[in-house]
N, C-alpha and C positions, 0 to 999 in steps of 0.2 A: 570495553574498546574505546580511548577518547574520539576518536574517526567517526566512531558508529552512533557515538551519544549527540556529536555536533552535526552529522546528515540529518540523525532523528529531530533534531530541535528544527532541522530546515524543513521536515516534512510536517512536523507539526504547525511550522507556522500556514504550509498550503492547509493544513487543518482546519486552524481557524478560520481562512477564507473561506471556504468551505460552511462552515459553520454563521457568517457573517451572511452568508446568505440563503442561510434557512435548510441548506446541505445536512444530512448526518457528519459531521467533522471529521473526516478522512482524507488524511494527504501520504502525497508521495514525493520520491525525490529519484531520479535516475544520476548514478556518480560513477563515470570513469575516469583512472586515472588523480583521482582526489578532487574531480571539477564535475559539479552537479548541471549534466547534459539532457538532463527533462522532469521537466515538474507538473504536477497536477494532482485536482481534489475531487471528490465526488461531485455529481453536480444531474447525476438522473432525472433530480426532480426540475429542475429549472430546463435542463435539454430535453426533455419527454425522450429520455433514451435509458432503458435497463441496462446496457454496458459502459454507462459513464461512470464506472467506477475510478478510482482514484489513481489505480497503476494503471489501468489501464489508459488514462490520460495522460500520465507519465511519458506510458513506453511509448506513447506515439507522439509525444514531443521529443522523447530522445531518438526515435527514429528519421523525423523527419527533419533534426540538427544536425545528424551523424549522416543523411543518406542514405541506411540501410535498415530494412524490415527485421534483420537480425544484430542483436545487440553483446556478441561475443564480450567477457571480459567487463561488463558492465555490474555494474549492483543498484540493486532497489534498497529502497529504505521506507516502509510505509507505516504510518503508525496502529494499522490494525492487521490481525493473522489474514492473509487472504484467504478469499473465497474458493471454490472450483474454478469461476470462468477465467477468476484473476491466474489462477495456478497455471492453468491451460495457455492464457496469454504470455507467461513470465517465462515458460516451457519452449513454446513458440518463437521465444525473441531470444532462446539462447543466453537469458541470464544466467550469469556465475554463481553470486551469492546473493539474497535475499535475508534483507534484516527487518523486523518488525517488532512493534512494541507491546502492545495489550493482544491478548489471546479474543479469540471472539470462538465462544460456546456453543453458538448456534449453528456459524453457518465455515467455520476454520478448519480447513484441510492442511493445517501441520499438526496435526497431532489433538484439535479439537473435538471435529468428528470425525476423519479418516487423515491419514499423512499420503497425499499425493503424493511428495514429493518424494517417497521413501520408494515410491512404486516400482519394484525391479523391472515392468515389464513397460515401460516410457523410457523412450530412447535418451529424452535429458534430464539432468539431476544435479540442479542447483545447490549449493552449500545455504543451508538455512539456520537462520539464528531470531530465535524469541526472547523476547523479554526487555529490551532496551528503551529504556524507559517507560516503560511498562506503567508506571504507578498514573505520571502523567500524560500519558494516550489514554488510559482508561477513566482519568478522571473528567478530559474534556469529553467523553461520549459519555460518562453519567451527569456530569451534567448540563449537556445539551438536553437529553431526555426527560432528567426530573423539571426542566423548564418546560419543555413541552408538554408533561404531564399538568404542573402550575396552570398551564395558560389555556389546557384543555378545560380546567375545571370551571 
């Protein structure tokens, strides 16, 4: 979908900002009715906060802007498959749709490790689409970690 690619590029720009700050380059945007209402990128290192993931930052930004901790009808675009913590935040916010780029084979919970979004016992279920601009999202992460490994030698 063209709109999905457009908003994933917005999330990628957030990820690039994180990378420039030395953070793992993951970015996210929250969209309602075709308008970005929240932005965020990874900042756990700089913020000394293990919860400062891109998704959480974007959800917080959107909630403040919209004046509600619930975000029904909103979509979240994120460059990396969400982890368990972020999936929980997404569900609590009542996000309608999640679109992510690259799979996260170590902590992803849309099928890479398990699928929290399909857990029938949970009371909220978002539609989830993976693989949007996956190569570009994955390459940003791979390049970041390759640079870090090279600098460490």
